Each structure stands twice: as structure tokens, then as C-alpha cells.
C-alpha positions as CSV (number, residue, x, y, z in Angstrom):
1,X,0.0,0.1,0.1
2,X,1.3,3.5,-0.7
3,X,0.9,6.7,1.4
4,X,1.7,10.3,0.5
5,X,2.3,13.0,2.8
6,X,1.8,16.5,1.7
7,X,3.7,18.9,4.1
8,X,3.5,22.3,4.3
9,X,7.4,23.0,2.5
10,X,7.6,24.4,-1.5
11,X,5.3,22.9,-4.1
12,X,5.3,25.0,-7.6
13,X,4.3,22.3,-9.9
14,X,0.6,20.7,-8.9
15,X,0.4,18.9,-11.6
16,X,3.1,16.6,-9.9
17,X,0.9,16.9,-6.9
18,X,-1.8,15.4,-8.6
19,X,-0.1,13.0,-10.2
20,X,1.2,11.5,-6.9
21,X,-1.9,11.9,-4.9
22,X,-3.8,9.7,-8.1
23,X,-0.8,6.9,-7.4
24,X,-1.1,7.0,-3.6
25,X,-3.8,4.9,-1.6
26,X,-4.0,6.8,1.1
27,X,-3.1,11.1,1.8
28,X,-2.0,12.7,4.9
29,X,-1.5,16.7,4.9
30,X,0.7,17.4,7.6
31,X,-0.6,20.7,9.2
32,X,0.1,23.4,6.4
33,X,0.1,21.0,4.0
34,X,-3.7,21.4,3.7
35,X,-2.5,24.8,1.5
36,X,-1.4,22.8,-1.1
37,X,-4.1,19.9,-1.5
38,X,-6.8,23.1,-1.6
39,X,-5.3,24.3,-4.9
40,X,-5.8,20.9,-6.6
41,X,-9.2,20.6,-5.0
42,X,-8.6,17.2,-3.3
43,X,-9.5,15.6,-0.3
44,X,-6.8,14.0,2.0
45,X,-7.7,11.1,4.2
46,X,-6.7,12.6,7.1
47,X,-5.1,16.1,8.4
48,X,-2.7,15.8,11.5
49,X,-0.4,17.7,13.6
50,X,-0.6,20.7,16.0
51,X,-2.7,22.6,13.5
52,X,-0.8,26.0,14.0
53,X,-0.5,26.7,10.0
54,X,-3.8,26.3,8.9
55,X,-5.6,29.2,7.7
56,X,-9.0,30.8,7.9
57,X,-9.9,29.3,4.3
58,X,-8.3,26.4,5.7
59,X,-10.7,25.5,8.4
60,X,-13.3,26.2,6.2
61,X,-12.3,23.6,3.7
62,X,-12.2,21.3,6.3
63,X,-15.6,22.0,7.6
64,X,-17.2,22.1,4.0
65,X,-15.4,18.7,3.2
66,X,-15.8,16.7,6.2
67,X,-12.1,15.9,6.8
68,X,-10.8,14.0,9.6
69,X,-8.1,15.7,11.7
70,X,-5.9,14.6,14.5
71,X,-4.5,17.5,16.4
72,X,-1.6,17.3,18.5
73,X,-0.1,19.6,21.0
74,X,2.3,22.2,19.9
75,X,5.3,21.1,22.5
76,X,5.9,17.9,21.6
77,X,9.1,15.7,20.3
78,X,7.9,15.2,16.8
79,X,7.6,17.3,13.6
80,X,4.0,17.3,12.0
81,X,5.7,15.3,9.0
82,X,7.2,12.6,11.4
83,X,3.8,12.1,13.1
84,X,2.6,11.7,9.7
85,X,5.2,8.9,8.8
86,X,4.4,7.3,11.9
87,X,0.9,7.7,11.0
88,X,1.2,5.5,7.6
89,X,3.2,3.2,9.0
90,X,0.4,2.3,11.5
91,X,-1.9,2.1,8.3
92,X,0.1,-0.5,6.7
93,X,1.5,1.4,4.1
94,X,5.3,0.1,3.0
95,X,5.4,2.7,0.0
96,X,5.6,6.3,1.4
97,X,6.5,9.8,-0.2
98,X,6.7,12.8,0.9
99,X,6.0,16.1,-1.2
100,X,6.3,19.7,0.5
101,X,9.3,18.4,2.7
102,X,12.3,21.1,1.2
103,X,12.0,24.7,0.8
104,X,13.2,27.6,2.5
105,X,13.2,26.3,5.8
106,X,16.6,24.8,5.7
107,X,16.1,23.1,9.2
108,X,13.1,21.5,8.2
109,X,14.7,20.3,4.7
110,X,17.7,18.5,6.3
111,X,15.9,17.2,9.4
112,X,13.3,15.0,6.6
113,X,16.2,14.2,4.8
114,X,17.7,12.4,7.7
115,X,13.7,10.8,8.5
116,X,14.7,9.0,5.2
117,X,17.6,7.1,7.3
118,X,14.9,6.5,10.6
119,X,12.0,5.3,8.4
120,X,13.7,3.0,5.8
121,X,13.4,-0.1,7.2
122,X,11.3,-3.2,8.2
123,X,10.2,-3.4,4.9
124,X,9.5,0.3,4.7
125,X,10.4,2.4,1.5
126,X,10.4,6.0,2.1
127,X,11.6,8.6,-0.3
128,X,11.2,12.7,-0.8
129,X,10.4,14.4,-4.2
130,X,10.1,18.1,-4.9
131,X,9.7,20.3,-8.2
132,X,13.4,19.3,-9.0
133,X,14.6,16.3,-6.8
134,X,13.7,12.7,-6.0
135,X,15.5,11.6,-2.9
136,X,16.3,8.0,-1.9
137,X,18.0,6.2,1.4
138,X,19.8,3.2,0.0
139,X,21.8,0.3,1.9
140,X,22.0,-2.1,-1.4
141,X,21.0,-1.4,-4.7
142,X,18.7,1.3,-6.7
143,X,17.7,1.2,-10.5
144,X,16.7,4.4,-12.0
145,X,15.8,5.2,-15.5
146,X,17.2,7.8,-17.7
147,X,15.4,11.1,-18.2
148,X,16.5,14.1,-20.0
149,X,18.0,16.9,-17.6
150,X,18.6,14.5,-14.9
151,X,21.9,14.4,-12.6
152,X,22.3,11.5,-10.2
153,X,24.2,12.2,-7.0
154,X,25.3,9.6,-4.4
155,X,26.4,11.1,-1.1
156,X,27.7,8.9,1.6
157,X,25.7,9.2,4.6
158,X,27.8,7.2,7.3
159,X,31.2,8.3,8.8
160,X,33.0,5.4,7.0
161,X,31.9,6.1,3.4
162,X,30.4,3.8,1.1
163,X,31.8,1.1,-1.3
164,X,29.8,1.4,-4.8
165,X,29.5,0.6,-8.0
166,X,27.4,2.5,-11.0
167,X,26.6,0.8,-14.3
168,X,25.1,2.8,-17.1
169,X,26.4,5.8,-15.7
170,X,28.7,8.5,-18.0
171,X,31.4,8.1,-15.3
172,X,31.2,4.6,-14.1
173,X,32.9,3.2,-10.8
174,X,33.5,-0.3,-9.7
175,X,34.0,-1.3,-5.8
176,X,35.0,2.6,-5.3
177,X,35.4,3.5,-1.8
178,X,33.7,7.1,-1.7
179,X,34.7,8.7,1.8
180,X,32.2,10.5,3.9
181,X,31.9,14.3,2.9
182,X,33.6,13.5,-0.5
183,X,32.1,15.2,-3.4
184,X,33.1,12.1,-5.6
185,X,29.6,11.3,-6.4
186,X,28.1,14.1,-7.1
187,X,26.4,15.0,-10.3
188,X,26.7,12.1,-12.6
189,X,24.3,11.1,-15.7
190,X,22.8,8.0,-17.0
191,X,24.0,7.1,-20.4
192,X,21.6,3.7,-21.3
193,X,18.6,3.2,-20.5
194,X,19.0,2.6,-17.0
195,X,21.4,3.1,-14.4
196,X,22.0,0.9,-11.1
197,X,23.9,1.8,-8.2
198,X,24.9,-1.0,-6.1
199,X,26.1,-0.2,-2.3
200,X,28.1,-3.2,-0.9
201,X,29.1,-1.0,2.5
202,X,27.7,1.7,4.0
203,X,24.5,4.1,3.4
204,X,24.1,6.7,0.6
205,X,21.6,9.4,-0.2
206,X,20.7,9.1,-4.2
207,X,19.7,12.2,-5.6
208,X,17.5,12.6,-9.0
209,X,18.0,16.0,-9.6
210,X,16.3,17.9,-12.7
211,X,18.6,20.9,-14.0
């Protein structure tokens, strides 16, 4: 089962949002993410969070559409986005996509990226999508379709770095050790129909970025 979280970060391409809504079985708005789903006139399964970012129009929309809400106190140990992830996992979702999880608040963006490490386990696949990027957490392998004007970056996430092979790329690698904080894996390109990233040791963030 697939679940979508809509958070209150930056979304410019609402056609992407509509596509993701159609592809997922269960939709959660994390607090101010309601403003985004209102732009495409869709109804989420639930809105949750401390609800401090809900506008007056949002309150009206909730009442008109009879949308379920789950309110949390403003003083809490988890962000609204993390609460949404937990909610989806408890609902049995094993493929989770977050949109609106990046933007001008770099603290929220970085925190959300680190949630990839926290929740990609126990059979759950969790990724972040925005107008220009798809971000995956990888400890084994990932196969990526070639798309125009897309760059692939592999960034080690653990202090020991990673051992990686890249197949089908402009700059291939074979059993290469990339140190933590190294930029060696940044801005590669797929030259065949698909590119494969194989992680033999360590953990990495794999970015598909539109230039």
C-alpha cells in the first residue's frame, strides 16, 4: 500500500502533486500541507499536526469537505511530518512519498532528509520528492530510469563512507570507496536506458536532480 504525505514546504508544480495523489492509496496532510491540496481541490484522508499553520480558508475547507483531523499539542517531540510518517506506517503503508518536505526552511529540509535513514527499514520504502529532486536512502541497490536533464548524485551518509559500483553511468565506478563528505559522487549522468547504483558497504543518499 502506498501513502503520500503533503507537508507545508515548497511546491510549485501542482501537476506533480496531482499525479502523486492519483498514484497513492492514502493521503495525509501534515498541518499546512492542507494549503497545497486545496490548490488542486482534492480531499486527504486525514490532516494531522498541531494545526498552527491552518489558514481561515483551510478551516472552512475542512468543515465543507468533512475532513478527519488529528490534533497534537504544539509542544511535542516530533515534527508534524514525522507524525505523518508514523501514522502511515501504523496504517500499513509500506511505500511512502513525502512532497512539500523541502523548501526555504533548511532546518526542516535537513531534518526530513535524515528521516529517510530513520524510517527506511522493516520493509518500509520512504522517499522525498519535490519539483526538482527525488531523494532515496540506499543501503543495497537502486535502478534509475534515464530522463532528460537529470543528474544523479550519490552522497555517503555514514562516517566510514561507502563502497559503490555505478553501472550505466557516464562516469562508472567499480567497487569504489567514497569517503564521507567527499563530492566524488556528485552530478553524474545515466547514459543507458537505466543506471544502477550498487552499495556494497555503508549507506547513501541518492539524488535524482533536474537541472
